N, C-alpha and C positions, 0 to 999 in steps of 0.2 A: 113563805117563812112560818106561816101559822101551822102548816102540816109539819115542817120539820121538828115540832115541838114532842111527836109520837107518830109513828108509822101508821097507828091504828085511826087516827083522825078523818073522819070522811071528808073528801075534797068537798063537797057541797056545804057540809056546816062550815069548814074553813073560809070558803069562797062568801058564804054569807055574812061571817063575821066580819071579814074584809071590806066587805061592800059597807056593813053597819058601822064600821070605825070611821070610814070617810065621809059617809052621809051625816053621822052625828057629829064629826068634827066640823062639817060646812056649817051646819045648824047652830052650833055653838059660835062660832066665827061671826055669823050674825047677830046672834042673841046678844053677845058680849060687845058687838059694835067695835070690833078689834082694830085696833090700829099698830102701827110698826114703829120703831122695834119693839120688841115685847117690854124692856124697860120703861119706855115713854107709856106705854099701855098702864103698866103698873103705876106710874106716878099720876096718872088721869084716876086710876082707880083710888088711889090714897087719898088724892084731891077732892074728891066726891064728884068727879066729871063723868065717871063711868062707873056702873052699877058693879061689875064684874069682869073677870077676866085675867086674874092673878093664875100661877100655875096650880095651886091648890083649886081653885075654880074648875079649873079644867079638868083635873084628875078624879076630884069628887063628883062631877057631874058624870064623867065617863064610867066610872067606878059603878053610880047608882044604877044609870040605863043599863049596862050590861048585865049586873046582878038580876034586874027585871026580866031580860030578854031568856036568861037560862039556856043556855049553850050546854048542852050535856058533855060535850070533849073538853069543855075549857073551864078554869079558873080565873078569878079576876082579883088582883091584889093592888094594895098602894105601897108607892116606895117613895122615900124621902132620899135629897143629899143634904148634907150641911144642916142639920136637924136642929132648929133653936137660933140658927145665923140668920138675923133679920135681911139682911141685904144678899144674903147667899143660898138660903135654904131654896130647894126646888123639889117639886113633888110631880109624880107620874101616876100612870097607869101601867101596871105589869101583867101581861097575861102569859098564863103556864098551860099546860096539858093538865087535865083532870089528874090529882094527885101526883103532880110533876113538882120538881123543886124549884122554888122560888129563883134562885139562882141560873136556871136553865131558862128563863122567862124571856120575853120582848117588850121592851119599853115602848110606850105609846106616850108621845109627847108633843101635842099639837102646840104648847105655848112658846118653846125654843125657837121657833121660826114664825111666829106671828099669824099661827093658823094653818100653815103647811106643815102638813104632818111628818114628825119625826118618828122614825121606828127603828129599833135595832136589836139585836141581841143583847141582853143586860149586860154580859160579858165583854162585848165587843163596844160598849159605850164608854170611851176613856175619859169623856169629858166631866163625869160624874162618878162618885162612889157610893151606889145605890144602898139603902139599907131598907129592910123589910117593914113595912109600918103597920102593924097589929090593929092597931086603933088609930082612927082618927075621929076626935069628938064632933066634929062639924057634919062630918060623913054620915056618922053613927046617927046622929041626929035629924039627918035629913035636911040639914039648913042649906 
């Protein structure tokens, strides 16, 4: 799927990024002490019984991780749906090819299925209407 973003993407780089996505998701699943379903984990975080694991914790952590990895053929973006709606807002990472269009990206969403990685072309993810988040304060400040 990553190589489908641009025919010039080297297969070795796409495979490494794919492995890193799954590896980092597994690491964060343990770090967040994830429970299922996701709304119950959110309840635990909001009650102070878990430190992290809300959707924006996932997207921000993955965003920072992959920016540091420096993949030359890819760009990483944050996306949100229902922004500002407390119980309905959702945030994800979107991967695009270098200089590619956000709308043609791939959604990376480990929150949706409680640590089991969900990914799809942005246009094919009919559950949410994604908007590009050019700025997210917590992510910018490294929180």
